[in-house]
C-alpha positions as CSV (number, residue, x, y, z in Angstrom):
1,X,-3.0,-23.0,-52.3
2,X,-6.0,-21.1,-53.1
3,X,-5.9,-17.6,-53.0
4,X,-7.3,-15.5,-50.0
5,X,-10.9,-14.6,-50.1
6,X,-11.4,-17.0,-53.2
7,X,-14.6,-18.0,-51.7
8,X,-15.9,-15.1,-51.0
9,X,-19.3,-14.0,-52.6
10,X,-17.9,-10.6,-52.2
11,X,-16.9,-7.8,-54.9
12,X,-16.0,-4.2,-55.3
13,X,-18.7,-1.8,-55.5
14,X,-17.8,2.1,-57.0
15,X,-20.7,4.3,-55.2
16,X,-20.7,7.7,-54.4
17,X,-23.1,9.4,-51.6
18,X,-26.8,10.4,-52.5
19,X,-28.0,11.7,-49.3
20,X,-27.0,11.9,-45.8
21,X,-29.1,11.9,-43.1
22,X,-29.1,12.5,-39.2
23,X,-31.1,9.7,-37.6
24,X,-30.4,10.5,-34.1
25,X,-27.2,12.6,-32.1
26,X,-24.6,10.1,-32.7
27,X,-25.9,8.3,-36.2
28,X,-25.9,9.3,-39.6
29,X,-27.4,7.4,-42.4
30,X,-25.3,7.7,-45.7
31,X,-27.3,6.4,-48.7
32,X,-24.8,5.1,-51.5
33,X,-25.6,5.5,-55.3
34,X,-24.1,3.5,-58.2
35,X,-24.1,1.7,-61.4
36,X,-23.2,-1.9,-60.4
37,X,-25.7,-1.9,-57.5
38,X,-28.3,-3.5,-59.3
39,X,-25.7,-6.3,-58.5
40,X,-25.7,-6.2,-54.7
41,X,-27.2,-9.2,-53.1
42,X,-29.9,-7.8,-50.7
43,X,-29.3,-10.2,-47.9
44,X,-30.3,-8.4,-45.0
45,X,-30.2,-10.0,-41.2
46,X,-26.0,-9.0,-39.7
47,X,-24.5,-9.2,-43.4
48,X,-21.0,-7.4,-43.0
49,X,-19.7,-5.7,-45.6
50,X,-16.2,-3.9,-46.1
51,X,-16.0,-0.2,-46.1
52,X,-12.7,1.5,-47.8
53,X,-11.9,4.5,-46.1
54,X,-10.3,7.2,-48.4
55,X,-7.1,8.6,-47.1
56,X,-6.6,11.4,-49.9
57,X,-7.5,10.6,-53.6
58,X,-10.2,8.4,-55.3
59,X,-7.9,5.4,-56.0
60,X,-7.7,4.8,-59.4
61,X,-5.7,1.3,-59.1
62,X,-9.2,0.0,-59.0
63,X,-10.4,1.0,-61.9
64,X,-14.1,1.0,-62.5
65,X,-15.0,-2.7,-62.7
66,X,-16.5,-5.2,-60.4
67,X,-14.1,-6.7,-58.5
68,X,-14.0,-10.2,-57.1
69,X,-12.7,-9.5,-53.0
70,X,-9.5,-11.8,-53.6
71,X,-8.3,-9.4,-56.8
72,X,-9.4,-6.1,-55.0
73,X,-7.5,-6.9,-51.8
74,X,-4.3,-7.6,-54.0
75,X,-4.5,-4.2,-55.1
76,X,-4.9,-2.9,-51.6
77,X,-2.1,-4.6,-50.3
78,X,0.0,-3.4,-53.3
79,X,-0.9,0.6,-52.0
80,X,1.6,2.2,-50.1
81,X,0.9,2.7,-46.1
82,X,0.1,6.0,-47.1
83,X,-2.5,6.1,-50.1
84,X,-4.2,2.7,-48.7
85,X,-7.8,3.1,-47.8
86,X,-8.2,1.6,-44.1
87,X,-10.9,-0.9,-43.9
88,X,-14.1,-0.8,-41.7
89,X,-16.7,-3.3,-41.5
90,X,-20.4,-1.9,-41.3
91,X,-23.7,-4.1,-41.6
92,X,-26.2,-2.5,-44.5
93,X,-29.3,-1.3,-43.1
94,X,-30.9,-1.4,-46.2
95,X,-30.2,-2.3,-50.0
96,X,-32.0,-1.7,-52.7
97,X,-31.1,-3.4,-55.9
98,X,-34.0,-2.0,-58.3
99,X,-32.8,1.3,-56.9
100,X,-29.3,0.9,-56.9
101,X,-29.4,2.4,-53.6
102,X,-27.5,0.9,-50.6
103,X,-28.4,3.0,-47.2
104,X,-25.3,2.2,-44.3
105,X,-26.0,3.3,-40.7
106,X,-22.7,4.9,-39.0
107,X,-22.4,5.3,-35.4
108,X,-20.1,8.1,-34.8
109,X,-18.0,7.7,-31.7
110,X,-16.7,9.7,-28.6
111,X,-13.5,8.9,-30.2
112,X,-14.3,8.8,-34.0
113,X,-12.0,6.4,-35.8
114,X,-11.4,6.7,-40.0
115,X,-15.0,5.8,-41.4
116,X,-17.3,7.5,-38.1
117,X,-14.7,10.6,-39.2
118,X,-15.5,9.8,-42.7
119,X,-19.4,9.5,-42.2
120,X,-19.5,13.1,-40.1
121,X,-18.1,15.1,-43.0
122,X,-19.5,13.2,-46.3
123,X,-21.3,15.2,-48.4
124,X,-23.6,14.7,-51.9
125,X,-21.6,13.3,-54.3
126,X,-18.3,12.1,-52.7
127,X,-17.2,8.7,-54.0
128,X,-16.6,5.5,-51.6
129,X,-15.6,1.7,-52.6
130,X,-17.8,-0.9,-50.8
131,X,-16.6,-4.5,-51.1
132,X,-20.4,-6.5,-50.5
133,X,-22.3,-9.3,-52.4
134,X,-22.6,-9.7,-55.2
135,X,-25.5,-12.1,-56.1
136,X,-23.6,-12.7,-59.7
137,X,-21.2,-14.3,-57.8
138,X,-23.1,-16.5,-55.6
139,X,-26.0,-17.2,-53.2
140,X,-23.9,-18.1,-50.5
141,X,-24.6,-15.7,-47.6
142,X,-20.8,-14.9,-47.0
143,X,-20.6,-12.5,-43.9
144,X,-23.8,-13.4,-42.2
145,X,-23.4,-14.7,-38.5
146,X,-26.7,-14.8,-37.1
147,X,-28.0,-18.5,-37.2
148,X,-30.7,-19.6,-35.0
149,X,-32.1,-22.7,-36.3
150,X,-35.3,-23.7,-34.8
151,X,-35.0,-21.1,-32.2
152,X,-38.6,-19.3,-31.5
153,X,-37.1,-17.7,-28.0
154,X,-34.0,-15.8,-28.9
155,X,-32.2,-12.8,-27.1
156,X,-30.1,-10.1,-28.9
157,X,-27.8,-7.7,-27.1
158,X,-25.5,-5.2,-28.0
159,X,-24.4,-1.3,-28.0
160,X,-24.5,1.2,-31.1
161,X,-22.3,-0.2,-33.2
162,X,-25.2,-3.5,-33.1
163,X,-27.7,-1.6,-33.7
164,X,-28.3,-1.8,-37.7
165,X,-27.5,-5.8,-37.4
166,X,-30.4,-5.8,-34.9
167,X,-32.6,-4.1,-36.6
168,X,-32.1,-6.3,-39.9
169,X,-32.6,-9.7,-38.1
170,X,-35.5,-8.6,-36.1
171,X,-37.0,-7.1,-39.6
172,X,-36.8,-10.7,-40.5
173,X,-37.5,-12.7,-37.8
174,X,-39.9,-15.0,-38.7
175,X,-43.8,-14.1,-36.8
176,X,-43.2,-17.3,-34.1
177,X,-39.9,-15.7,-32.7
178,X,-40.2,-14.2,-29.9
179,X,-37.0,-11.7,-28.8
180,X,-35.5,-10.1,-26.0
181,X,-33.2,-7.0,-26.9
182,X,-31.0,-5.7,-24.3
183,X,-29.5,-2.4,-25.7
184,X,-26.5,-0.5,-24.7
185,X,-26.2,3.3,-25.6
186,X,-24.5,6.9,-24.4
187,X,-27.8,8.7,-25.4
188,X,-31.0,7.1,-25.1
189,X,-31.8,9.2,-28.5
190,X,-29.8,7.1,-30.1
191,X,-31.6,3.8,-29.5
192,X,-34.8,5.5,-29.5
193,X,-35.0,4.7,-33.6
194,X,-34.2,1.4,-33.0
195,X,-36.8,0.6,-30.2
196,X,-39.6,2.2,-32.7
197,X,-38.7,-0.4,-35.4
198,X,-38.7,-3.9,-33.1
199,X,-41.9,-3.3,-31.4
200,X,-43.5,-6.5,-30.3
201,X,-40.6,-7.6,-28.3
202,X,-39.0,-6.7,-25.0
203,X,-36.6,-3.8,-25.6
204,X,-34.8,-2.6,-22.6
205,X,-32.4,0.0,-22.8
206,X,-29.1,0.8,-20.7
207,X,-27.4,4.0,-20.5
208,X,-23.4,4.0,-20.5
209,X,-22.4,6.1,-17.7
210,X,-19.0,8.6,-18.8
211,X,-17.1,6.5,-16.9
212,X,-17.9,3.4,-18.1
213,X,-15.9,1.6,-20.9
214,X,-17.6,0.8,-23.7
215,X,-20.0,-2.8,-23.9
216,X,-19.7,-2.6,-19.7
217,X,-23.1,-1.1,-19.4
218,X,-24.1,-4.1,-21.6
219,X,-22.2,-6.9,-19.3
220,X,-23.9,-5.9,-16.4
221,X,-27.7,-5.8,-18.1
222,X,-26.8,-9.3,-19.4
223,X,-25.4,-10.6,-16.4
224,X,-29.2,-9.6,-14.8
225,X,-30.7,-10.9,-17.5
226,X,-29.0,-14.7,-17.1
227,X,-29.7,-14.4,-13.1
228,X,-33.3,-14.4,-14.0
229,X,-33.9,-15.9,-17.2
230,X,-30.7,-18.1,-18.1
231,X,-31.5,-21.0,-16.7
232,X,-35.1,-21.2,-18.3
233,X,-33.5,-20.3,-21.6
234,X,-30.8,-23.6,-21.3
235,X,-33.8,-25.8,-20.7
236,X,-35.2,-24.5,-24.3
237,X,-32.1,-26.2,-25.9
238,X,-32.1,-25.7,-29.5
239,X,-35.4,-23.8,-29.1
240,X,-33.5,-20.8,-27.7
241,X,-30.8,-18.7,-29.3
242,X,-28.3,-15.7,-28.4
243,X,-26.9,-13.5,-30.7
244,X,-24.3,-10.3,-29.1
245,X,-22.2,-8.2,-30.5
246,X,-20.6,-5.2,-28.7
247,X,-16.7,-4.0,-28.0
248,X,-14.3,-6.6,-28.3
249,X,-12.7,-7.1,-24.7
250,X,-16.1,-7.7,-23.4
251,X,-17.1,-10.7,-25.8
252,X,-15.7,-13.2,-23.9
253,X,-17.4,-11.9,-20.5
254,X,-20.8,-12.0,-22.3
255,X,-20.3,-15.3,-23.8
256,X,-19.0,-16.5,-20.7
257,X,-22.8,-15.7,-19.0
258,X,-24.5,-17.6,-20.9
259,X,-22.3,-20.6,-20.7
260,X,-22.2,-20.1,-17.3
261,X,-26.5,-20.2,-16.9
262,X,-26.7,-23.9,-18.6
263,X,-26.7,-22.6,-22.2
264,X,-25.1,-24.2,-25.2
265,X,-22.1,-22.9,-26.7
266,X,-23.7,-24.0,-29.8
267,X,-26.6,-21.8,-29.1
268,X,-24.5,-18.5,-28.5
269,X,-23.0,-16.3,-31.1
270,X,-20.9,-13.5,-29.6
271,X,-18.8,-11.0,-31.5
272,X,-16.9,-8.0,-31.5
273,X,-17.9,-5.3,-33.5
274,X,-15.4,-1.9,-32.2
275,X,-12.2,-1.9,-30.2
276,X,-12.6,0.4,-26.9
277,X,-9.2,2.2,-27.7
278,X,-7.4,5.1,-29.1
279,X,-8.7,4.8,-33.1
280,X,-6.6,4.9,-36.1
């Protein structure tokens, strides 16, 4: 039987914090630098990477080499629970292989988990392990879900955790594609930086109330969109594509809204990016 993750194009990169920037009240941009990052493949879009959030001293078990994902995960599993870094998925915001830098934008949740707590306290010089695509391993765009085919009309919907992915997707769109972008946020200032970067498309921002669960305002907004535009999108067939990402318990309902409007399942990607529960 093949080893787990044997087909992955990801490797473990050793980095350290080069810069910490506050984008908005809820977003922190961490610029990571490392000698190996010239091999980090700049696929963009909604490329997912893993961050190994340290729980103590920098784990020496990973050595200094560029380990394939199947190998670093084996070392990770061998660590004791108290020493094992927490694994969290994020989207790269910018990759500059020529400068050996990667930007990652962290949204700091109201109940922060290990990754956003780390980002909130991060300082220049701190070390961090990240697993992402290696240009030396494969051209396979492992970790990208955006797959619009020939669609020229698209719907993008997400809460703050999806903002970096939405930014990456829109920046790579062909000129003939027109997007409707639905954003959920607890603070409009956290959506303002993204709204500035996706001009030329239809953008609406829906504020999450203090009593709302994560993704609930997004669900209401998508429901309103399907009532007004869902049947028209269904008629477009393969010329329409939807990408949605939010709190995991909302995903089934979001997908159901689009399918209920007659949009083909193959034209809808809906994914949970986080869980609205006490975080460990």
